[in-house]
MARDRENFI-412115 format. One record per atom (N, C-alpha, C): atom name; x, y, z. Coordinates in nm, 2 decimals, always signed. Layout:
N
[r 'CA' [X Y Z]]
...
This chain:
169
[r 'N' [+0.48 +0.45 +2.55]]
[r 'CA' [+0.49 +0.51 +2.41]]
[r 'C' [+0.44 +0.41 +2.31]]
[r 'N' [+0.36 +0.46 +2.22]]
[r 'CA' [+0.30 +0.37 +2.11]]
[r 'C' [+0.40 +0.36 +2.00]]
[r 'N' [+0.42 +0.24 +1.95]]
[r 'CA' [+0.51 +0.22 +1.84]]
[r 'C' [+0.46 +0.28 +1.71]]
[r 'N' [+0.55 +0.32 +1.63]]
[r 'CA' [+0.52 +0.36 +1.49]]
[r 'C' [+0.50 +0.23 +1.41]]
[r 'N' [+0.39 +0.23 +1.33]]
[r 'CA' [+0.36 +0.11 +1.26]]
[r 'C' [+0.36 +0.14 +1.11]]
[r 'N' [+0.43 +0.06 +1.03]]
[r 'CA' [+0.45 +0.08 +0.89]]
[r 'C' [+0.40 -0.05 +0.81]]
[r 'N' [+0.33 -0.03 +0.70]]
[r 'CA' [+0.29 -0.14 +0.61]]
[r 'C' [+0.37 -0.13 +0.48]]
[r 'N' [+0.44 -0.23 +0.45]]
[r 'CA' [+0.52 -0.24 +0.33]]
[r 'C' [+0.45 -0.33 +0.23]]
[r 'N' [+0.42 -0.28 +0.12]]
[r 'CA' [+0.34 -0.35 +0.02]]
[r 'C' [+0.42 -0.36 -0.11]]
[r 'N' [+0.46 -0.48 -0.15]]
[r 'CA' [+0.54 -0.51 -0.27]]
[r 'C' [+0.53 -0.66 -0.30]]
[r 'N' [+0.51 -0.69 -0.43]]
[r 'CA' [+0.50 -0.83 -0.47]]
[r 'C' [+0.64 -0.90 -0.47]]
[r 'N' [+0.75 -0.82 -0.47]]
[r 'CA' [+0.88 -0.88 -0.47]]
[r 'C' [+0.93 -0.90 -0.32]]
[r 'N' [+0.95 -1.02 -0.28]]
[r 'CA' [+1.00 -1.04 -0.14]]
[r 'C' [+1.13 -0.98 -0.12]]
[r 'N' [+1.22 -0.97 -0.22]]
[r 'CA' [+1.35 -0.91 -0.21]]
[r 'C' [+1.34 -0.76 -0.17]]
[r 'N' [+1.25 -0.69 -0.23]]
[r 'CA' [+1.23 -0.55 -0.20]]
[r 'C' [+1.16 -0.53 -0.06]]
[r 'N' [+1.06 -0.61 -0.03]]
[r 'CA' [+1.00 -0.61 +0.11]]
[r 'C' [+1.11 -0.63 +0.22]]
[r 'N' [+1.19 -0.73 +0.19]]
[r 'CA' [+1.30 -0.75 +0.29]]
[r 'C' [+1.40 -0.64 +0.30]]
[r 'N' [+1.44 -0.58 +0.19]]
[r 'CA' [+1.53 -0.47 +0.19]]
[r 'C' [+1.47 -0.35 +0.27]]
[r 'N' [+1.35 -0.32 +0.24]]
[r 'CA' [+1.28 -0.21 +0.31]]
[r 'C' [+1.27 -0.23 +0.46]]
[r 'N' [+1.23 -0.35 +0.50]]
[r 'CA' [+1.21 -0.39 +0.64]]
[r 'C' [+1.35 -0.38 +0.71]]
[r 'N' [+1.45 -0.43 +0.65]]
[r 'CA' [+1.58 -0.43 +0.71]]
[r 'C' [+1.64 -0.29 +0.73]]
[r 'N' [+1.62 -0.21 +0.63]]
[r 'CA' [+1.66 -0.07 +0.63]]
[r 'C' [+1.59 +0.01 +0.75]]
[r 'N' [+1.46 -0.01 +0.75]]
[r 'CA' [+1.38 +0.06 +0.85]]
[r 'C' [+1.41 +0.01 +0.99]]
[r 'N' [+1.42 -0.12 +1.01]]
[r 'CA' [+1.46 -0.17 +1.14]]
[r 'C' [+1.60 -0.13 +1.19]]
[r 'N' [+1.69 -0.13 +1.09]]
[r 'CA' [+1.83 -0.09 +1.12]]
[r 'C' [+1.83 +0.06 +1.17]]
[r 'N' [+1.75 +0.14 +1.11]]
[r 'CA' [+1.75 +0.29 +1.14]]
[r 'C' [+1.66 +0.33 +1.25]]
[r 'N' [+1.55 +0.25 +1.26]]
[r 'CA' [+1.45 +0.28 +1.37]]
[r 'C' [+1.41 +0.15 +1.44]]
[r 'N' [+1.50 +0.11 +1.53]]
[r 'CA' [+1.48 -0.02 +1.59]]
[r 'C' [+1.34 -0.05 +1.66]]
[r 'N' [+1.27 +0.05 +1.70]]
[r 'CA' [+1.15 +0.03 +1.77]]
[r 'C' [+1.03 +0.03 +1.68]]
[r 'N' [+1.05 +0.04 +1.55]]
[r 'CA' [+0.94 +0.05 +1.45]]
[r 'C' [+0.87 -0.09 +1.43]]
[r 'N' [+0.74 -0.09 +1.42]]
[r 'CA' [+0.67 -0.21 +1.39]]
[r 'C' [+0.64 -0.22 +1.24]]
[r 'N' [+0.67 -0.33 +1.17]]
[r 'CA' [+0.66 -0.34 +1.03]]
[r 'C' [+0.58 -0.46 +1.00]]
[r 'N' [+0.48 -0.44 +0.92]]
[r 'CA' [+0.40 -0.55 +0.86]]
[r 'C' [+0.42 -0.55 +0.71]]
[r 'N' [+0.40 -0.66 +0.64]]
[r 'CA' [+0.41 -0.65 +0.49]]
[r 'C' [+0.30 -0.73 +0.43]]
[r 'N' [+0.27 -0.69 +0.30]]
[r 'CA' [+0.17 -0.75 +0.22]]
[r 'C' [+0.23 -0.77 +0.08]]
[r 'N' [+0.18 -0.88 +0.01]]
[r 'CA' [+0.24 -0.91 -0.12]]
[r 'C' [+0.17 -0.84 -0.24]]
[r 'N' [+0.06 -0.77 -0.21]]
[r 'CA' [-0.01 -0.70 -0.31]]
[r 'C' [-0.11 -0.60 -0.25]]
[r 'N' [-0.18 -0.52 -0.33]]
[r 'CA' [-0.27 -0.42 -0.28]]
[r 'C' [-0.39 -0.49 -0.21]]
[r 'N' [-0.44 -0.60 -0.27]]
[r 'CA' [-0.55 -0.67 -0.21]]
[r 'C' [-0.53 -0.71 -0.07]]
[r 'N' [-0.41 -0.78 -0.04]]
[r 'CA' [-0.37 -0.82 +0.09]]
[r 'C' [-0.36 -0.70 +0.18]]
[r 'N' [-0.30 -0.59 +0.13]]
[r 'CA' [-0.28 -0.47 +0.21]]
[r 'C' [-0.42 -0.41 +0.25]]
[r 'N' [-0.51 -0.41 +0.16]]
[r 'CA' [-0.65 -0.36 +0.18]]
[r 'C' [-0.71 -0.44 +0.30]]
[r 'N' [-0.70 -0.57 +0.30]]
[r 'CA' [-0.75 -0.66 +0.40]]
[r 'C' [-0.69 -0.62 +0.54]]
[r 'N' [-0.56 -0.60 +0.54]]
[r 'CA' [-0.49 -0.56 +0.66]]
[r 'C' [-0.53 -0.43 +0.71]]
[r 'N' [-0.55 -0.33 +0.62]]
[r 'CA' [-0.59 -0.20 +0.66]]
[r 'C' [-0.73 -0.19 +0.72]]
[r 'N' [-0.81 -0.29 +0.69]]
[r 'CA' [-0.94 -0.29 +0.75]]
[r 'C' [-0.94 -0.34 +0.89]]
[r 'N' [-0.83 -0.42 +0.93]]
[r 'CA' [-0.82 -0.48 +1.06]]
[r 'C' [-0.72 -0.41 +1.15]]
[r 'N' [-0.62 -0.34 +1.10]]
[r 'CA' [-0.51 -0.29 +1.18]]
[r 'C' [-0.49 -0.14 +1.15]]
[r 'N' [-0.43 -0.07 +1.24]]
[r 'CA' [-0.40 +0.07 +1.22]]
[r 'C' [-0.25 +0.08 +1.19]]
[r 'N' [-0.22 +0.17 +1.09]]
[r 'CA' [-0.09 +0.19 +1.05]]
[r 'C' [-0.06 +0.34 +1.04]]
[r 'N' [+0.07 +0.38 +1.06]]
[r 'CA' [+0.11 +0.52 +1.06]]
[r 'C' [+0.16 +0.56 +0.92]]
[r 'N' [+0.20 +0.46 +0.84]]
[r 'CA' [+0.26 +0.49 +0.71]]
[r 'C' [+0.24 +0.37 +0.62]]
[r 'N' [+0.22 +0.39 +0.49]]
[r 'CA' [+0.22 +0.28 +0.39]]
[r 'C' [+0.34 +0.31 +0.29]]
[r 'N' [+0.42 +0.21 +0.26]]
[r 'CA' [+0.52 +0.22 +0.16]]
[r 'C' [+0.48 +0.11 +0.06]]
[r 'N' [+0.45 +0.16 -0.06]]
[r 'CA' [+0.38 +0.07 -0.16]]
[r 'C' [+0.44 +0.07 -0.30]]
[r 'N' [+0.46 -0.05 -0.36]]
[r 'CA' [+0.50 -0.06 -0.49]]
[r 'C' [+0.38 -0.02 -0.58]]
[r 'N' [+0.41 +0.02 -0.71]]
[r 'CA' [+0.31 +0.06 -0.80]]
[r 'C' [+0.25 -0.06 -0.87]]
[r 'N' [+0.34 -0.14 -0.93]]
[r 'CA' [+0.29 -0.25 -1.02]]
[r 'C' [+0.30 -0.38 -0.94]]
[r 'N' [+0.17 -0.43 -0.91]]
[r 'CA' [+0.16 -0.56 -0.84]]
[r 'C' [+0.04 -0.63 -0.90]]
[r 'N' [+0.03 -0.77 -0.88]]
[r 'CA' [-0.08 -0.84 -0.93]]
[r 'C' [-0.20 -0.82 -0.83]]
[r 'N' [-0.32 -0.85 -0.88]]
[r 'CA' [-0.45 -0.84 -0.81]]
[r 'C' [-0.49 -0.70 -0.78]]
[r 'N' [-0.41 -0.61 -0.72]]
[r 'CA' [-0.45 -0.47 -0.70]]
[r 'C' [-0.32 -0.39 -0.70]]
[r 'N' [-0.31 -0.29 -0.79]]
[r 'CA' [-0.19 -0.21 -0.80]]
[r 'C' [-0.18 -0.11 -0.68]]
[r 'N' [-0.06 -0.05 -0.67]]
[r 'CA' [-0.04 +0.05 -0.57]]
[r 'C' [-0.13 +0.17 -0.59]]
[r 'N' [-0.15 +0.21 -0.72]]
[r 'CA' [-0.24 +0.32 -0.75]]
[r 'C' [-0.38 +0.29 -0.71]]
[r 'N' [-0.43 +0.17 -0.73]]
[r 'CA' [-0.56 +0.12 -0.69]]
[r 'C' [-0.58 +0.12 -0.54]]
[r 'N' [-0.47 +0.08 -0.47]]
[r 'CA' [-0.47 +0.08 -0.32]]
[r 'C' [-0.48 +0.22 -0.27]]
[r 'N' [-0.40 +0.31 -0.33]]
[r 'CA' [-0.39 +0.45 -0.29]]
[r 'C' [-0.53 +0.51 -0.31]]
[r 'N' [-0.60 +0.49 -0.42]]
[r 'CA' [-0.73 +0.54 -0.45]]
[r 'C' [-0.83 +0.49 -0.35]]
[r 'N' [-0.82 +0.36 -0.32]]
[r 'CA' [-0.91 +0.31 -0.22]]
[r 'C' [-0.89 +0.37 -0.08]]
[r 'N' [-0.76 +0.39 -0.04]]
[r 'CA' [-0.73 +0.45 +0.09]]
[r 'C' [-0.79 +0.59 +0.10]]
[r 'N' [-0.77 +0.67 +0.00]]
[r 'CA' [-0.82 +0.81 +0.00]]
[r 'C' [-0.97 +0.82 +0.00]]
[r 'N' [-1.04 +0.71 -0.03]]
[r 'CA' [-1.18 +0.71 -0.03]]
[r 'C' [-1.24 +0.66 +0.11]]
[r 'N' [-1.15 +0.62 +0.20]]
[r 'CA' [-1.19 +0.57 +0.33]]
[r 'C' [-1.16 +0.68 +0.43]]
[r 'N' [-1.27 +0.72 +0.51]]
[r 'CA' [-1.25 +0.83 +0.61]]
[r 'C' [-1.14 +0.80 +0.70]]
[r 'N' [-1.12 +0.68 +0.75]]
[r 'CA' [-1.01 +0.65 +0.84]]
[r 'C' [-0.87 +0.66 +0.78]]
[r 'N' [-0.86 +0.65 +0.65]]
[r 'CA' [-0.73 +0.64 +0.59]]
[r 'C' [-0.70 +0.76 +0.50]]
[r 'N' [-0.79 +0.86 +0.49]]
[r 'CA' [-0.77 +0.97 +0.40]]
[r 'C' [-0.64 +1.04 +0.42]]
[r 'N' [-0.60 +1.06 +0.54]]
[r 'CA' [-0.48 +1.14 +0.58]]
[r 'C' [-0.35 +1.05 +0.60]]
[r 'N' [-0.37 +0.92 +0.59]]
[r 'CA' [-0.26 +0.83 +0.62]]
[r 'C' [-0.14 +0.85 +0.51]]
[r 'N' [-0.02 +0.88 +0.56]]
[r 'CA' [+0.09 +0.90 +0.47]]
[r 'C' [+0.11 +0.77 +0.38]]
[r 'N' [+0.12 +0.80 +0.25]]
[r 'CA' [+0.13 +0.69 +0.15]]
[r 'C' [+0.25 +0.72 +0.06]]
[r 'N' [+0.35 +0.64 +0.07]]
[r 'CA' [+0.47 +0.67 -0.02]]
[r 'C' [+0.48 +0.56 -0.12]]
[r 'N' [+0.48 +0.60 -0.25]]
[r 'CA' [+0.49 +0.51 -0.36]]
[r 'C' [+0.64 +0.48 -0.38]]
[r 'N' [+0.67 +0.35 -0.38]]
[r 'CA' [+0.81 +0.30 -0.40]]
[r 'C' [+0.81 +0.24 -0.54]]
[r 'N' [+0.86 +0.30 -0.64]]
[r 'CA' [+0.84 +0.26 -0.78]]
[r 'C' [+0.95 +0.30 -0.87]]
[r 'N' [+0.96 +0.22 -0.98]]
[r 'CA' [+1.05 +0.26 -1.09]]
[r 'C' [+0.97 +0.34 -1.19]]
[r 'N' [+0.84 +0.37 -1.17]]
[r 'CA' [+0.76 +0.45 -1.26]]
[r 'C' [+0.77 +0.59 -1.22]]
[r 'N' [+0.88 +0.66 -1.26]]
[r 'CA' [+0.90 +0.79 -1.22]]
[r 'C' [+0.88 +0.90 -1.33]]
[r 'N' [+0.82 +0.85 -1.45]]
[r 'CA' [+0.80 +0.95 -1.55]]
[r 'C' [+0.68 +1.04 -1.51]]
[r 'N' [+0.68 +1.16 -1.58]]
[r 'CA' [+0.59 +1.27 -1.54]]
[r 'C' [+0.44 +1.22 -1.54]]
[r 'N' [+0.40 +1.15 -1.64]]
[r 'CA' [+0.26 +1.11 -1.64]]
[r 'C' [+0.22 +1.03 -1.52]]
[r 'N' [+0.30 +0.93 -1.48]]
[r 'CA' [+0.27 +0.85 -1.36]]
[r 'C' [+0.28 +0.93 -1.23]]
[r 'N' [+0.37 +1.02 -1.22]]
[r 'CA' [+0.39 +1.11 -1.10]]
[r 'C' [+0.26 +1.20 -1.09]]
[r 'N' [+0.22 +1.26 -1.20]]
[r 'CA' [+0.10 +1.34 -1.20]]
[r 'C' [-0.03 +1.26 -1.16]]
[r 'N' [-0.04 +1.14 -1.21]]
[r 'CA' [-0.15 +1.05 -1.18]]
[r 'C' [-0.15 +1.01 -1.03]]
[r 'N' [-0.04 +0.98 -0.97]]
[r 'CA' [-0.03 +0.95 -0.83]]
[r 'C' [-0.06 +1.07 -0.74]]
[r 'N' [-0.01 +1.19 -0.78]]
[r 'CA' [-0.03 +1.31 -0.71]]
[r 'C' [-0.18 +1.34 -0.71]]
[r 'N' [-0.25 +1.33 -0.82]]
[r 'CA' [-0.39 +1.35 -0.83]]
[r 'C' [-0.47 +1.25 -0.75]]
[r 'N' [-0.41 +1.13 -0.73]]
[r 'CA' [-0.48 +1.03 -0.64]]
[r 'C' [-0.45 +1.05 -0.49]]
[r 'N' [-0.36 +1.14 -0.46]]
[r 'CA' [-0.33 +1.17 -0.32]]
[r 'C' [-0.21 +1.11 -0.26]]
[r 'N' [-0.11 +1.07 -0.34]]
[r 'CA' [+0.01 +1.02 -0.29]]
[r 'C' [+0.09 +1.12 -0.20]]
[r 'N' [+0.15 +1.08 -0.10]]
[r 'CA' [+0.23 +1.17 -0.01]]
[r 'C' [+0.37 +1.20 -0.06]]
[r 'N' [+0.43 +1.09 -0.12]]
[r 'CA' [+0.57 +1.11 -0.17]]
[r 'C' [+0.61 +0.99 -0.26]]
[r 'N' [+0.72 +1.00 -0.32]]
[r 'CA' [+0.78 +0.89 -0.40]]
[r 'C' [+0.92 +0.85 -0.36]]
[r 'N' [+0.95 +0.73 -0.38]]
[r 'CA' [+1.09 +0.68 -0.37]]
[r 'C' [+1.11 +0.60 -0.50]]
[r 'N' [+1.21 +0.64 -0.58]]
[r 'CA' [+1.24 +0.57 -0.70]]
[r 'C' [+1.33 +0.45 -0.68]]
[r 'N' [+1.30 +0.34 -0.75]]
[r 'CA' [+1.39 +0.22 -0.75]]
[r 'C' [+1.49 +0.24 -0.86]]
[r 'N' [+1.62 +0.21 -0.83]]
[r 'CA' [+1.67 +0.16 -0.70]]
[r 'C' [+1.69 +0.28 -0.60]]
[r 'N' [+1.69 +0.25 -0.48]]
[r 'CA' [+1.70 +0.36 -0.37]]
[r 'C' [+1.80 +0.32 -0.27]]
[r 'N' [+1.85 +0.42 -0.20]]
[r 'CA' [+1.95 +0.39 -0.10]]
[r 'C' [+1.88 +0.39 +0.04]]
[r 'N' [+1.94 +0.34 +0.14]]
[r 'CA' [+1.88 +0.34 +0.27]]
[r 'C' [+1.86 +0.48 +0.32]]
[r 'N' [+1.95 +0.57 +0.28]]
[r 'CA' [+1.94 +0.71 +0.32]]
[r 'C' [+1.82 +0.77 +0.26]]
[r 'N' [+1.79 +0.75 +0.13]]
[r 'CA' [+1.68 +0.80 +0.06]]
[r 'C' [+1.55 +0.75 +0.13]]
[r 'N' [+1.55 +0.62 +0.16]]
[r 'CA' [+1.43 +0.56 +0.22]]
[r 'C' [+1.40 +0.61 +0.36]]
[r 'N' [+1.50 +0.62 +0.44]]
[r 'CA' [+1.48 +0.66 +0.58]]
[r 'C' [+1.45 +0.81 +0.59]]
[r 'N' [+1.50 +0.89 +0.49]]
[r 'CA' [+1.48 +1.03 +0.49]]
[r 'C' [+1.33 +1.05 +0.45]]
[r 'N' [+1.28 +0.98 +0.35]]
[r 'CA' [+1.14 +1.00 +0.31]]
[r 'C' [+1.04 +0.95 +0.42]]
[r 'N' [+1.08 +0.84 +0.49]]
[r 'CA' [+1.00 +0.79 +0.60]]
[r 'C' [+0.99 +0.90 +0.71]]
[r 'N' [+1.11 +0.95 +0.75]]
[r 'CA' [+1.12 +1.05 +0.85]]
[r 'C' [+1.03 +1.17 +0.82]]
[r 'N' [+1.04 +1.22 +0.69]]
[r 'CA' [+0.96 +1.33 +0.64]]
[r 'C' [+0.81 +1.31 +0.65]]
[r 'N' [+0.77 +1.19 +0.60]]
[r 'CA' [+0.63 +1.16 +0.60]]
[r 'C' [+0.57 +1.15 +0.74]]
[r 'N' [+0.65 +1.08 +0.83]]
[r 'CA' [+0.60 +1.07 +0.97]]
[r 'C' [+0.60 +1.20 +1.04]]
[r 'N' [+0.70 +1.29 +1.01]]
[r 'CA' [+0.70 +1.42 +1.07]]
[r 'C' [+0.58 +1.50 +1.03]]
[r 'N' [+0.54 +1.49 +0.91]]
[r 'CA' [+0.41 +1.56 +0.86]]
[r 'C' [+0.29 +1.51 +0.93]]
[r 'N' [+0.30 +1.38 +0.97]]
[r 'CA' [+0.18 +1.32 +1.03]]
[r 'C' [+0.18 +1.33 +1.18]]
[r 'N' [+0.29 +1.40 +1.24]]
[r 'CA' [+0.30 +1.42 +1.38]]
[r 'C' [+0.35 +1.29 +1.46]]
[r 'N' [+0.41 +1.20 +1.39]]
[r 'CA' [+0.46 +1.08 +1.45]]
[r 'C' [+0.61 +1.07 +1.47]]
[r 'N' [+0.68 +1.18 +1.44]]
[r 'CA' [+0.82 +1.19 +1.44]]
[r 'C' [+0.88 +1.17 +1.58]]
[r 'N' [+0.81 +1.22 +1.69]]
[r 'CA' [+0.86 +1.20 +1.82]]
[r 'C' [+0.87 +1.05 +1.86]]
[r 'N' [+0.76 +0.98 +1.82]]
[r 'CA' [+0.76 +0.83 +1.85]]
[r 'C' [+0.87 +0.76 +1.77]]
[r 'N' [+0.90 +0.81 +1.65]]
[r 'CA' [+1.00 +0.75 +1.57]]
[r 'C' [+1.14 +0.78 +1.62]]
[r 'N' [+1.16 +0.91 +1.66]]
[r 'CA' [+1.29 +0.96 +1.70]]
[r 'C' [+1.33 +0.89 +1.83]]
[r 'N' [+1.23 +0.85 +1.91]]
[r 'CA' [+1.26 +0.78 +2.04]]
[r 'C' [+1.33 +0.65 +2.02]]
[r 'N' [+1.30 +0.59 +1.90]]
[r 'CA' [+1.36 +0.46 +1.87]]
[r 'C' [+1.48 +0.46 +1.78]]
[r 'N' [+1.52 +0.58 +1.73]]
[r 'CA' [+1.63 +0.59 +1.64]]
[r 'C' [+1.77 +0.59 +1.70]]
[r 'N' [+1.86 +0.52 +1.65]]
[r 'CA' [+2.00 +0.52 +1.71]]
[r 'C' [+2.08 +0.63 +1.65]]
[r 'N' [+2.20 +0.65 +1.70]]
[r 'CA' [+2.29 +0.75 +1.64]]
[r 'C' [+2.34 +0.69 +1.51]]
[r 'N' [+2.34 +0.77 +1.40]]
[r 'CA' [+2.37 +0.72 +1.27]]
[r 'C' [+2.52 +0.70 +1.26]]
[r 'N' [+2.56 +0.59 +1.19]]
[r 'CA' [+2.70 +0.57 +1.15]]
[r 'C' [+2.71 +0.58 +1.00]]
[r 'N' [+2.76 +0.69 +0.96]]
[r 'CA' [+2.77 +0.72 +0.81]]
[r 'C' [+2.85 +0.61 +0.74]]
[r 'N' [+2.95 +0.55 +0.80]]
[r 'CA' [+3.03 +0.46 +0.74]]
[r 'C' [+2.96 +0.33 +0.69]]
[r 'N' [+2.85 +0.29 +0.76]]
[r 'CA' [+2.78 +0.17 +0.73]]
[r 'C' [+2.64 +0.19 +0.66]]
[r 'N' [+2.61 +0.31 +0.63]]
[r 'CA' [+2.48 +0.35 +0.58]]
[r 'C' [+2.44 +0.29 +0.45]]
[r 'N' [+2.53 +0.25 +0.36]]
[r 'CA' [+2.50 +0.21 +0.23]]
[r 'C' [+2.50 +0.06 +0.20]]
[r 'N' [+2.54 -0.02 +0.30]]
[r 'CA' [+2.57 -0.16 +0.28]]
[r 'C' [+2.45 -0.24 +0.23]]
[r 'N' [+2.33 -0.21 +0.28]]
[r 'CA' [+2.21 -0.29 +0.25]]
[r 'C' [+2.11 -0.22 +0.17]]
[r 'N' [+2.14 -0.12 +0.09]]
[r 'CA' [+2.04 -0.06 +0.01]]
[r 'C' [+2.02 -0.13 -0.12]]
[r 'N' [+1.91 -0.10 -0.19]]
[r 'CA' [+1.88 -0.17 -0.31]]
[r 'C' [+1.98 -0.15 -0.42]]
[r 'N' [+2.04 -0.03 -0.43]]
[r 'CA' [+2.14 -0.01 -0.53]]
[r 'C' [+2.26 -0.10 -0.51]]
[r 'N' [+2.31 -0.11 -0.38]]
[r 'CA' [+2.42 -0.19 -0.35]]
[r 'C' [+2.39 -0.34 -0.38]]
[r 'N' [+2.26 -0.38 -0.34]]
[r 'CA' [+2.22 -0.52 -0.37]]
[r 'C' [+2.22 -0.55 -0.52]]
[r 'N' [+2.17 -0.45 -0.60]]
[r 'CA' [+2.16 -0.48 -0.74]]
[r 'C' [+2.30 -0.48 -0.81]]
[r 'N' [+2.39 -0.41 -0.75]]
[r 'CA' [+2.52 -0.40 -0.82]]
[r 'C' [+2.63 -0.48 -0.74]]
[r 'N' [+2.59 -0.56 -0.65]]
[r 'CA' [+2.68 -0.64 -0.57]]
[r 'C' [+2.77 -0.55 -0.48]]
[r 'N' [+2.73 -0.43 -0.44]]
[r 'CA' [+2.80 -0.34 -0.36]]
[r 'C' [+2.91 -0.26 -0.44]]
[r 'N' [+2.90 -0.27 -0.57]]
[r 'CA' [+3.00 -0.20 -0.65]]
[r 'C' [+2.95 -0.08 -0.72]]
[r 'N' [+2.85 -0.02 -0.67]]
[r 'CA' [+2.79 +0.10 -0.73]]
[r 'C' [+2.89 +0.21 -0.73]]
[r 'N' [+2.92 +0.26 -0.85]]
[r 'CA' [+3.01 +0.37 -0.86]]
[r 'C' [+2.95 +0.49 -0.94]]
[r 'N' [+2.99 +0.60 -0.91]]
[r 'CA' [+2.95 +0.72 -0.99]]
[r 'C' [+3.03 +0.72 -1.11]]
[r 'N' [+2.97 +0.71 -1.23]]
[r 'CA' [+3.04 +0.72 -1.35]]
[r 'C' [+3.04 +0.86 -1.41]]
[r 'N' [+3.15 +0.92 -1.42]]
[r 'CA' [+3.15 +1.06 -1.47]]
[r 'C' [+3.18 +1.05 -1.62]]
[r 'N' [+3.12 +1.14 -1.69]]
[r 'CA' [+3.15 +1.14 -1.84]]
[r 'C' [+3.29 +1.19 -1.86]]
[r 'N' [+3.35 +1.14 -1.97]]
[r 'CA' [+3.48 +1.19 -2.00]]
[r 'C' [+3.47 +1.33 -2.06]]
[r 'N' [+3.56 +1.42 -2.01]]
[r 'CA' [+3.56 +1.55 -2.06]]
[r 'C' [+3.65 +1.56 -2.18]]
[r 'N' [+3.60 +1.63 -2.28]]
[r 'CA' [+3.68 +1.65 -2.40]]
[r 'C' [+3.79 +1.75 -2.37]]
[r 'N' [+3.91 +1.70 -2.39]]
[r 'CA' [+4.03 +1.79 -2.37]]
[r 'C' [+4.07 +1.85 -2.50]]
[r 'N' [+4.07 +1.98 -2.51]]
[r 'CA' [+4.11 +2.05 -2.64]]
[r 'C' [+4.26 +2.01 -2.66]]
[r 'N' [+4.29 +1.99 -2.79]]
[r 'CA' [+4.43 +1.94 -2.83]]
[r 'C' [+4.51 +2.06 -2.87]]
């Protein structure tokens, strides 16, 4: 069985580590490489084959959008699933990325569930889900949120804050 191979591209080591930990925890057989920016990712993509790219938008040297545009111009990478992991979720940026050929988005902060769901969906469309499923453990819902970016940013104290409802007097 060939391993599923993912390239994680982000200039923040903290985010790269969170993504790698979440993916390895959910898909133990997955192969993960990382790059600190689009330029390093571009070099890796010319030497190695990947099944999926998870990429930040804003990075030094070469942005995620520039890397996406370059990938879509390469015959070997045109159909490679490319998920933008970004805090740039406004309509203008989403439209720009879609026009450039992005496969999907994950907004920061994200949960492990959001991340693994998007990865599963992208690899399913690419016909790589069987290889991924072969390495996936049975999920434990009780421990699913411990290492996600939202929990890391809030010290594990992320709560849903509900607005107060006005009570008629």
